[in-house]
Backbone as a ProteinNet text record, in pm:
[ID]
protein_1_A
[PRIMARY]
MTTGVRTVYAVGFGLGLAGSVAAAAGLALAGSPATGGIALGATFVFVLGLADVFDREDFDRDHSLAYRLGNWGGAVLAVALGLVMLAVGVASVVAFG
[TERTIARY]
97.1	-5	110.2	186.8	312.2	362.5	377.3	392.7	337.4	200.2	96.1	68.8	130.4	88.2	305.2	356.4	500.3	444.7	401	354	293	213.1	95.5	97.2	203.6	302.5	381.5	485.6	554.4	438.2	294	283.8	249.7	177	134.1	314.4	392.6	505.1	572.9	550.8	513.6	504	370.7	293.1	306.9	286.9	334.8	485.6	620.5	732.8	656.8	608.9	585.5	481.8	364.7	312.3	353.4	455.4	571.1	640.5	676.6	803	726.3	631.6	450.8	538.4	466.4	434.2	549.4	653.3	792.3	800.6	766.9	804	701.2	581.1	482.6	523.1	555.8	594.2	712.1	785.4	910.8	833.7	758.2	679.8	611.3	562.4	490.1	580.8	723.6	765.5	831.5	821.2	928.3	982.5	1132.1	1199.8	1194.9	1219.5	1241.6	1158.9	987.4	913.2	957	916.9	982.2	1076.6	1207	1251.9	1265.8	1163.9	1108	996.2	960.1	876.4	948.3	1094.7	1138.4	1147.8	1071.1	1144.5	1054.1	855.8	800.5	850.5	1002.9	973.1	1112.6	1172.9	1286.8	1166.6	1123.4	1047.5	1000	946.5	867.7	933.5	1109.5	1207.9	1224.5	1263.1	1276.2	1227.1	1070.9	933.5	945	1034.2	970.6	1129.5	1193.1	1334.6	1334.2	1257.4	1245.6	1118	1024.3	914.9	1019.5	1134.9	1201.7	1359.8	1413.4	1426.3	1421	1301.6	1182.2	1176.4	1223.8	1236.4	1092.9	1015.3	879.6	799.9	765	636.4	667.5	793.1	770.8	748.1	732.2	718.2	568.3	524.6	369.9	404.8	231	184.3	129.6	37.2	-149.2	-256	-299.4	-438.8	-494.7	-452.9	-427.5	-269.9	-181.1	-118.8	-144.6	-178.8	-175.1	-303.6	-426.7	-496.5	-483.3	-375.3	-335.7	-204.4	-145.4	-48.1	-155.2	-247.2	-265.6	-362.3	-379.4	-464.9	-396.5	-198.5	-135.3	-127	-94.4	-147.1	-241.7	-345.8	-396.2	-385.9	-367.5	-323	-284.4	-145.3	-21.2	-79.9	-164.4	-196.6	-277.9	-346.3	-452.6	-363	-293.1	-202.4	-121	-214.2	2.4	-113.4	-230.7	-277.2	-358.6	-375.2	-407.2	-236.5	-146.1	-64.6	-16.9	-54	-35.6	-134	-190	-359.4	-316.5	-227.3	-220	-120.4	36	126.5	53.9	-34	-62.2	-145.8	-220.3	-340.7	-272.4	-116.5	37.5	17.3	108.6	136.6	60.6	-28.2	-188.6	-156.1	-162.2	-218.8	-136.6	32.8	139.1	131.5	158.2	249.2	215
-96	-63.6	130.3	67.3	257	293.2	140.3	208.1	258.2	254.5	296.2	448.6	533	668.2	715.6	612.3	667.5	716.4	611.7	620.6	750.8	777.8	820.9	1014	1039	1109.3	1162	1038.6	1065.1	1089.4	1054.3	1073.8	1205.1	1293.1	1425.8	1468.5	1482.8	1624.3	1590	1458.1	1484.8	1529.2	1523	1589.1	1761.9	1791.2	1939.8	1930.4	1887.9	1895	1877.6	1857	1910.7	1981.3	2025.3	2176	2235.9	2249	2425.8	2389	2271.8	2334.8	2345	2309	2350.2	2526.7	2521.8	2705.9	2733.3	2717.8	2813.8	2793.6	2700.7	2779.2	2848.9	2828.7	2897.2	3017.2	3093.7	3210.6	3333.4	3179.5	3237	3258.7	3128.9	3165	3224.2	3373.3	3481.4	3568.9	3495.3	3682.1	3725.2	3639.2	3714.3	3587.2	3593.7	3533.4	3480.5	3597	3685.1	3609.2	3609	3524.8	3403.6	3332.1	3218.6	3148.4	3229.6	3200	3204.6	3278.5	3246.5	3182.1	3115.9	3020.2	2874.1	2899.4	2790.9	2716.6	2840.8	2848.8	2752.8	2672.4	2613.3	2448.7	2472.8	2306.8	2258.1	2357.1	2340.8	2281.9	2379.3	2311.6	2209.6	2146.7	2029.5	1892.5	1939.4	1863	1795.6	1923.5	1921.6	1796.6	1789.1	1762.9	1550.1	1559.5	1458.2	1349.1	1472.6	1368.9	1305.3	1426.4	1366.3	1189.7	1265.2	1135.4	970.6	1015.9	836.6	830.8	979.2	980.6	987.3	976.3	942.3	822.2	810.1	633.8	657.2	748	798.6	650.6	612	549.5	426	356.5	220.8	188.2	275	230.3	257.8	154.2	139.8	270.3	296.9	453.7	470.8	547.9	558.2	579.7	561.7	591.5	720.7	863.6	939.2	944.2	943.9	946.6	883	790.9	700.5	793.7	870.4	897.4	1066.7	1103.8	1281.4	1213	1129.8	1113.8	1065.9	993.3	952.8	1135.5	1185.9	1265.2	1417.4	1385.1	1490.7	1388.2	1293.5	1260.7	1248.4	1280.8	1342.8	1519.2	1568.7	1654.7	1687.3	1617.9	1690.2	1640.3	1492.7	1456.4	1608.6	1656.3	1715.9	1911.8	1916.5	2051.6	2043.2	1846.8	1897.4	1867.7	1788.2	1842.6	1970	2004.7	2229.7	2278.6	2235.6	2262.4	2231.4	2156.3	2080.8	2110	2220.6	2266.4	2405.6	2393.2	2627.1	2559.3	2470.5	2521.7	2424.6	2319.7	2337.7	2511.5	2504.1	2619.8	2682.2	2781	2803.2	2843.6	2742.2	2685.5	2660.8	2590.9	2645.1	2819	2913.8	3021.4	3113.4	3079.4	3167.9	3108.1	2929.6	2924.4	2886.5
-3.1	10	19.3	41.6	96.6	-41.7	-81	-214.1	-381.8	-322.6	-458.6	-389.4	-272.7	-236	-333.8	-314.3	-360.5	-487.9	-545	-692.4	-766.6	-680.2	-665.1	-709.2	-601.4	-532.8	-657	-734.1	-773.5	-946.8	-951.4	-1153	-1109.3	-932.4	-948.6	-1002.9	-900.5	-948.2	-1125.9	-1117.7	-1333.2	-1337.3	-1339.3	-1447.7	-1388.8	-1278.4	-1276.1	-1333	-1280.2	-1374.2	-1544	-1597.7	-1789.1	-1859.6	-1722	-1716.1	-1698.1	-1619.8	-1581.4	-1679.6	-1742.5	-1872.3	-2007.4	-2016.7	-2124.1	-2084.3	-1980.6	-1911.5	-2022	-1923.1	-1954.1	-2033.5	-2226.2	-2370	-2403.3	-2336.8	-2392.2	-2345.7	-2273.4	-2220.8	-2312.7	-2331.6	-2412.7	-2585.4	-2596.1	-2796.1	-2716.6	-2663.3	-2657.1	-2655.2	-2661	-2656.1	-2577.4	-2434.1	-2326.8	-2267.7	-2346.3	-2258.6	-2137.1	-2061.9	-1945.2	-1843.9	-1887.9	-1795.4	-1820.6	-1877.3	-1940.7	-1829.1	-1825.1	-1769.5	-1629.3	-1560.8	-1473.8	-1419	-1502.5	-1508.6	-1490.6	-1531.8	-1505.3	-1296	-1273.9	-1116.9	-1028.9	-1112.7	-1052.7	-1107.6	-1252.6	-1216.8	-1206.1	-1091.7	-1021.1	-873.2	-869.5	-777.7	-776.6	-920.4	-887.7	-879.2	-973.3	-1016.3	-804	-773.7	-616.6	-525.2	-585.4	-533.6	-589.5	-718.8	-735	-651.1	-670.3	-608.6	-536.1	-397.6	-252	-266.7	-359.3	-317.6	-312.4	-418.7	-396.5	-257.1	-210.5	-98	10.3	17.8	112.1	202.4	261.3	373.4	485.1	484.5	603.1	514.2	390.9	342	435.9	399.8	467.4	649.2	689.9	822.8	886	950.5	978	1045.1	1013.7	1065.9	1089.3	1145	1220	1132.7	1165.6	1062.1	1021.6	1097.5	1011.1	962.8	972.4	941.5	785.3	685.3	605.4	521.6	573.9	515.9	483.9	602.6	558.6	436	428.8	263	199.2	225.7	36.6	-4.9	135.3	66	10.6	43.8	-34.5	-208.8	-165.2	-307.1	-350.2	-345.3	-461.7	-517.7	-357.8	-398.4	-433.9	-450.3	-615.6	-696.3	-786	-853	-903.6	-823.3	-850.5	-929.1	-801.5	-913.1	-1000.3	-1066	-1102.6	-1246.9	-1270.3	-1346.7	-1395.8	-1298	-1342.7	-1392.8	-1327	-1419.4	-1561.9	-1528	-1721	-1802.4	-1762.5	-1821.2	-1859.1	-1837.2	-1803.2	-1911	-1922.7	-1986.3	-2115.7	-2124.7	-2274.8	-2311.2	-2303	-2301	-2360.3	-2233	-2251.3	-2369.7	-2474.6	-2573.3	-2638.6	-2673.3	-2781.2	-2740.3	-2674.8	-2655.7	-2792.8	-2689.5	-2750.8	-2931.4	-2845	-3009.3	-3105.7
[MASK]
+++++++++++++++++++++++++++++++++++++++++++++++++++++++++++++++++++++++++++++++++++++++++++++++++

């Protein structure tokens, strides 16, 4: 079960990473490379989050029910925000590309 949470977090951060790169590309295509460069800050945050998913050891411990529910809630939130970032990135590329 804990491997499932790790996978869900990885999917969420991966979606966010793809979306943030697409948003930066869309802003650069819009003629604003400086703003596109600033948008790469979001990419850095998603890279750090994705790296942390594989480095964390607390997924493998036996935690309380409240902790596991909170962890699943965080994983679902990561996927939701990743999907939002992906939608923003795709919309940015379509609008400005």
